[in-house]
C-alpha positions in Angstrom: 21.6 0.6 -27.3 20.6 -0.5 -23.6 17.4 -2.2 -23.2 15.4 -3.2 -20.4 13.3 -6.4 -19.6 9.9 -6.8 -20.7 8.2 -8.7 -17.8 5.3 -6.1 -16.6 1.8 -7.4 -17.1 -1.5 -5.3 -16.9 -2.1 -6.1 -13.1 1.5 -4.9 -12.7 1.1 -1.6 -14.5 -2.3 -0.8 -12.8 -0.7 -1.6 -9.1 2.4 0.7 -10.3 -0.2 3.3 -11.3 -2.2 3.2 -7.7 1.0 2.9 -6.1 2.1 6.3 -7.5 -0.9 8.1 -7.3 -2.5 7.4 -3.8 0.1 8.9 -1.4 0.7 12.2 0.5 -1.6 13.6 -1.6 -4.7 12.1 0.0 -3.3 11.5 3.3 -1.5 14.7 4.1 -2.4 17.5 1.5 -6.1 16.9 1.5 -6.0 18.7 5.2 -4.0 21.6 4.0 -6.6 21.7 1.4 -9.7 21.6 3.4 -8.0 24.4 5.3 -7.9 26.8 2.6 -11.1 25.7 0.8 -13.3 24.8 3.5 -16.2 22.4 2.5 -15.8 23.3 -1.0 -12.5 21.0 -1.0 -15.1 18.3 -2.2 -15.5 20.5 -5.4 -11.6 21.1 -5.5 -11.2 17.2 -5.8 -13.6 16.9 -8.6 -11.9 19.7 -10.4 -8.3 18.5 -10.1 -9.6 14.9 -10.9 -11.3 16.1 -14.2 -8.4 18.2 -15.3 -6.3 14.9 -14.6 -8.4 12.6 -16.3 -8.2 14.8 -19.4 -4.5 14.6 -19.6 -4.8 10.7 -18.5 -7.1 10.4 -21.6 -4.5 12.0 -24.0 -1.7 10.1 -22.6 -3.5 6.8 -22.9 -4.0 7.5 -26.6 -0.3 8.6 -27.0 1.0 5.6 -25.3 -0.7 3.3 -27.5 1.0 4.7 -30.4 4.8 5.6 -28.5 5.9 2.7 -26.6 9.2 3.9 -25.5 10.3 5.0 -22.0 10.0 8.6 -21.2 6.1 9.5 -21.1 5.7 13.2 -21.7 9.3 13.6 -22.7 8.8 11.0 -25.5 5.6 12.5 -26.8 7.1 16.1 -26.8 10.2 15.3 -28.7 8.3 13.4 -31.3 5.8 16.6 -31.8 8.0 19.1 -31.2 11.3 18.4 -31.7 14.5 17.9 -29.4 14.4 21.5 -27.9 11.0 21.2 -26.3 11.3 17.6 -26.0 14.4 18.3 -23.6 12.5 21.0 -21.5 9.7 18.8 -21.2 11.9 15.8 -20.0 14.0 18.1 -17.7 10.8 19.3 -16.0 9.5 15.8 -15.7 12.9 14.7 -14.1 12.5 17.6 -11.5 9.1 16.8 -11.2 9.6 13.3 -10.1 12.8 14.1 -7.8 10.9 16.7 -6.0 7.8 14.3 -5.4 10.1 11.6 -4.1 11.0 14.5 -1.4 7.6 15.7 -1.0 5.9 12.3 -0.1 9.0 11.4 2.3 8.3 14.5 4.2 4.5 13.4 4.3 5.8 10.2 6.0 7.8 11.6 8.3 4.9 14.0 9.0 2.7 11.2 10.2 5.4 8.9 11.7 6.5 11.8 14.1 3.1 13.2 14.6 1.5 10.1 15.6 3.8 8.0 16.8 6.7 10.2 18.3 5.2 13.6 19.3 7.8 14.6 21.5 10.8 14.0 19.2 12.1 17.7 17.8 11.0 18.5 14.3 14.5 17.9 13.0 13.7 14.1 13.0 11.3 14.7 10.1 14.2 15.4 7.8 16.1 12.6 9.2 13.6 10.0 8.9 12.5 11.3 5.2 16.3 10.7 4.2 16.3 7.3 5.8 13.1 6.3 3.8 14.8 7.4 0.5 17.7 5.2 1.2 15.8 2.3 2.2 13.5 2.4 -0.9 16.5 2.9 -3.4 17.4 -0.6 -2.6 14.5 -2.5 -4.5 14.7 0.1 -7.3 18.0 -1.1 -7.9 17.1 -4.9 -8.1 14.7 -4.4 -10.9 11.3 -3.6 -12.0 9.6 -6.6 -11.2 11.0 -6.5 -7.7 9.7 -2.9 -7.3 6.3 -4.1 -8.5 6.0 -6.7 -6.0 7.1 -4.5 -3.1 4.7 -2.0 -4.6 1.8 -4.6 -4.6 1.9 -5.1 -1.1 1.9 -1.4 -0.4 -1.0 -1.0 -2.6 -3.0 -3.8 -0.9 -2.4 -2.1 2.4 -3.2 1.7 1.7 -6.6 0.8 -0.3 -7.6 -1.3 2.8 -7.2 1.7 5.0 -8.8 4.3 2.8 -11.8 1.6 1.8 -12.1 1.3 5.8 -12.1 5.1 6.5 -14.6 5.3 3.6 -16.9 2.7 4.8 -16.9 3.6 8.5 -17.5 7.0 7.6 -20.3 6.1 5.4 -22.3 4.6 8.2 -21.4 7.7 10.6 -22.7 10.1 8.3 -26.0 8.3 7.6 -26.6 8.4 11.3 -25.1 11.9 12.3 -25.5 14.0 9.2 -25.0 17.5 10.0 -25.9 20.3 7.3 -23.8 22.9 9.2 -20.6 21.0 8.2 -21.0 21.9 4.7 -22.5 25.5 5.1 -21.3 28.0 3.8 -19.9 25.7 1.1 -17.5 28.7 -0.2 -16.2 30.3 3.3 -13.1 31.8 1.7 -14.6 32.3 -1.9 -14.4 30.3 -5.1 -10.9 31.3 -5.9 -9.9 29.4 -2.6 -11.4 26.3 -4.3 -9.4 26.7 -7.2 -6.2 27.4 -5.2 -7.1 24.0 -3.2 -7.3 22.5 -6.4 -4.2 23.4 -7.8 -2.6 21.7 -4.5 -4.8 18.5 -4.5 -3.6 18.1 -8.2 -0.5 16.5 -6.7 -2.7 13.9 -5.4 -3.8 12.7 -8.9 -0.2 12.7 -10.5 1.4 9.4 -11.1 -0.5 7.9 -14.0 1.9 8.9 -16.5 4.5 6.7 -14.4 2.6 3.9 -16.1 3.6 5.2 -19.4 7.2 5.5 -18.1 7.2 1.5 -18.2 6.3 0.9 -21.7 9.7 -0.5 -22.6 9.2 -2.8 -19.7 5.5 -4.1 -20.2 4.8 -7.3 -22.2 2.1 -5.6 -24.2 2.5 -2.1 -24.0 0.1 -0.7 -26.8 -2.8 -2.8 -25.0 -1.9 -2.7 -21.3 -0.3 0.8 -20.7 -3.3 2.7 -22.1 -5.8 0.7 -20.2 -3.8 0.9 -16.9 -3.7 4.6 -16.8 -7.4 5.0 -17.1 -8.1 2.2 -14.5 -5.4 3.4 -11.9 -6.5 7.1 -12.3 -10.5 6.2 -12.1 -10.0 3.8 -9.2 -8.1 6.6 -7.1 -10.5 9.3 -8.3 -13.6 7.4 -6.7 -11.7 6.6 -3.5 -10.7 10.3 -3.2 -14.0 11.8 -3.7 -15.5 9.4 -0.9 -12.6 10.3 1.6 -13.2 14.0 0.9 -17.2 13.7 1.7 -16.3 11.6 4.7 -13.7 14.1 6.0 -15.8 17.6 5.7 -18.8 15.4 6.9 -17.4 14.3 10.1 -14.8 17.0 11.3 -14.4 20.7 11.4 -12.5 21.7 8.3 -10.6 24.4 9.9 -9.0 21.7 12.3 -8.4 19.3 9.3 -6.2 22.3 7.8 -4.0 22.4 11.1 -3.2 18.7 11.9 -0.6 16.9 10.3 -2.3 13.6 10.1 -5.7 14.6 9.0 -7.2 11.1 8.0 -6.2 9.7 11.4 -7.9 12.5 13.0 -11.1 12.1 11.0 -11.4 8.1 11.8 -10.6 8.8 15.5 -13.2 11.3 15.6 -15.8 9.1 13.9 -14.8 5.7 15.9 -13.2 7.0 19.0 -11.1 3.9 18.8 -7.4 4.0 18.8 -6.7 0.8 17.0 -8.8 2.0 14.0 -6.8 5.4 13.9 -3.8 3.4 14.3 -4.8 1.1 11.0 -5.4 4.4 9.1 -2.1 5.8 10.0 -0.4 2.8 9.1 -1.9 2.9 5.8 -0.9 6.2 5.4 2.6 5.7 6.0 2.6 2.8 3.5 0.9 5.0 1.0 3.6 7.6 1.2 6.3 5.3 1.2 4.9 3.5 -1.8 4.8 6.9 -3.8 8.4 7.4 -3.1 9.3 3.9 -4.1 7.5 4.3 -7.8 8.9 8.0 -8.0 12.5 6.6 -7.6 11.4 4.5 -10.5 10.2 6.9 -12.6 12.7 9.8 -12.0 15.5 7.1 -12.8 13.7 6.4 -16.1 13.6 9.8 -17.1 17.0 10.5 -16.5 18.0 7.4 -18.4 15.7 8.7 -21.5 17.4 11.9 -21.6 21.0 10.5 -21.4 20.3 8.1 -24.1 19.3 10.8 -26.5 22.6 12.4 -25.6 21.2 15.6 -23.5 22.9 14.2 -20.4 26.2 12.2 -20.0 25.8 8.6 -21.2 26.7 6.9 -18.0 23.0 7.6 -16.9 21.7 5.3 -19.7 23.7 2.2 -18.7 21.6 -0.7 -17.8 23.1 -3.2 -15.4 23.1 -6.7 -17.0 22.8 -8.2 -13.7 19.4 -6.5 -12.5 18.3 -5.0 -15.8 17.9 -1.6 -14.2 19.8 2.1 -14.7 21.5 1.9 -11.4 23.3 5.3 -11.7 20.4 7.0 -12.7 18.7 5.4 -9.4 21.3 6.4 -7.2 21.5 10.0 -8.6 17.7 10.7 -8.5 17.6 9.4 -4.7 20.6 11.7 -3.9 19.1 14.9 -5.3 15.6 13.9 -3.5 17.6 14.0 -0.1 19.1 17.5 -0.8 15.5 18.6 -1.6 14.3 17.0 2.0 16.8 19.4 3.5 14.1 22.3 3.0 11.6 20.7 5.2 8.6 22.3 3.9 6.1 20.1 2.4 3.6 22.8 1.1 6.5 24.4 -1.0 7.6 21.0 -2.2 4.0 19.9 -3.2 3.6 23.3 -5.2 6.8 22.8 -6.9 5.8 19.2 -8.0 2.4 20.6 -9.3 4.2 23.1 -11.4 6.2 20.8 -13.0 3.6 18.2 -14.0 1.2 21.0 -14.9 4.0 22.2 -17.4 4.5 18.7 -18.8 1.0 18.1 -19.1 0.4 21.1 -21.3 2.8 19.8 -23.7 1.5 16.3 -23.5 -1.9 17.4 -24.9 -0.4 19.9 -27.5 1.6 16.9 -28.7 -1.6 14.5 -29.2 -2.8 17.2 -31.4 0.3 17.5 -33.3 1.2 13.8 -33.5 -2.4 13.0 -34.9 -1.6 14.5 -38.3 2.3 13.2 -38.3 2.0 9.5 -37.1 0.1 7.1 -39.6 -0.1 4.1 -36.9 -3.3 3.4 -35.6 -3.6 3.8 -31.9 -5.2 0.8 -29.9 -6.9 3.4 -27.7 -8.2 6.5 -29.6 -10.4 9.2 -28.1 -13.8 10.5 -29.5 -14.4 14.0 -30.5 -10.6 14.6 -31.5 -8.9 17.6 -30.5 -11.4 18.5 -27.9 -10.1 16.7 -25.2 -6.5 17.4 -25.4 -7.2 21.2 -25.9 -9.5 21.2 -22.9 -6.7 19.3 -21.1 -4.1 21.8 -22.0 -6.2 25.1 -21.1 -7.4 23.8 -17.8 -3.7 22.7 -16.9 -2.6 26.2 -17.7 -5.6 27.7 -15.9 -4.7 25.7 -12.7 -0.7 26.4 -12.7 -2.0 30.2 -12.4 -3.5 29.3 -8.9 0.0 27.8 -7.7 2.0 29.7 -4.9 4.2 32.2 -6.5 7.5 30.6 -4.9 6.6 27.4 -6.6 6.4 29.3 -10.0 9.7 31.1 -9.1 11.5 27.8 -8.4 9.7 25.9 -11.3 11.0 28.6 -13.8 14.7 28.8 -12.3 14.7 25.2 -13.0 13.4 25.5 -16.5 16.0 28.3 -17.4 18.7 26.0 -16.0 17.6 23.6 -18.5 17.4 26.1 -21.3 21.5 26.7 -20.4 22.2 23.2 -20.3 20.5 22.7 -23.8 22.3 25.6 -25.3 25.9 24.5 -24.1 25.2 21.1 -25.0 24.3 22.3 -28.6 27.4 24.4 -28.9 29.8 22.0 -27.8 28.1 19.2 -30.3 28.9 21.8 -33.3 
């Protein structure tokens, strides 16, 4: 059986988590969400963050029991058998690959609108593809190399967001305008929930930490802790950014600009260098998510292949680099094809559909496995099964508020997966 190198520490895992979570969601989608919900986008962040936290807590307990790579796929396979396990893995892979495309498009939107506004829109796709190709290289060279590159990215984007919150906080203390927050629900509460379904994209990524279980030095202790730490750090930053954005800028304008946070810092400071710093942070943030999404998608493909659901070639690990090179290249190639759609709104909604589908099964898996597995978890939730039940229900409700086109695209991918599964079963028999 192909094996990974166990070389990731708690710091590395938290780093991967933050790197995967903070990206196009806060730097690009936050503006789109503000245009939908108005000032209540602040509440949208709270709702999306709370729903993500429920599943993060469930994942933390599961990861302390099951330490194989695959995350939601590995949990569902153990709890509900290979059919549902495959479907979750299939959707997880789809989710990861589309996420690479989404954040790459977000990267290009910032790059072109701020630095090269005169270039035609077609360059958005070209620069997105170039980014994917460049970030495929460290993923081939190994998890430790990916983690080191990710650490640099995390430091830069946290600095940019902290700067925005710090400067914005002082601005609001001196220039607080109540009218910026009134009416709080200009488009109704349903719009707040619609924005939450879109913002949920900004909280995804904590399950990537669980994907690294087979490469962690102490997975039962470090993976659960890293999942919770990375999500809580990112949630606090998001809430701060949302308050500063709504309090300092017109929410209607935020919904129409391609680089909302650069617009916010420019309005607050009227300083071109401050805006340039936040923009650079946004470019690094979106690039870092693309980097770790390639990592996560290749590990999902590896897990599906190792369990004989897909060709064995995807489960081969390079002896030199300790990475599934074929899976890395295939994942990057598929994301390039999706980039050709050119629509970040549509792509983001598809990612949210796949993630919510997987999170429902993650929560249900804990309920089922609690009775099935005797091994005592190193991290155990109180009040079982209230948290996983609340997590599953809230994910299902949020899924209802996604774009219809995203639901259709996600369902089609799911049906293709069902077809592949039964074709495979027939060949085995």
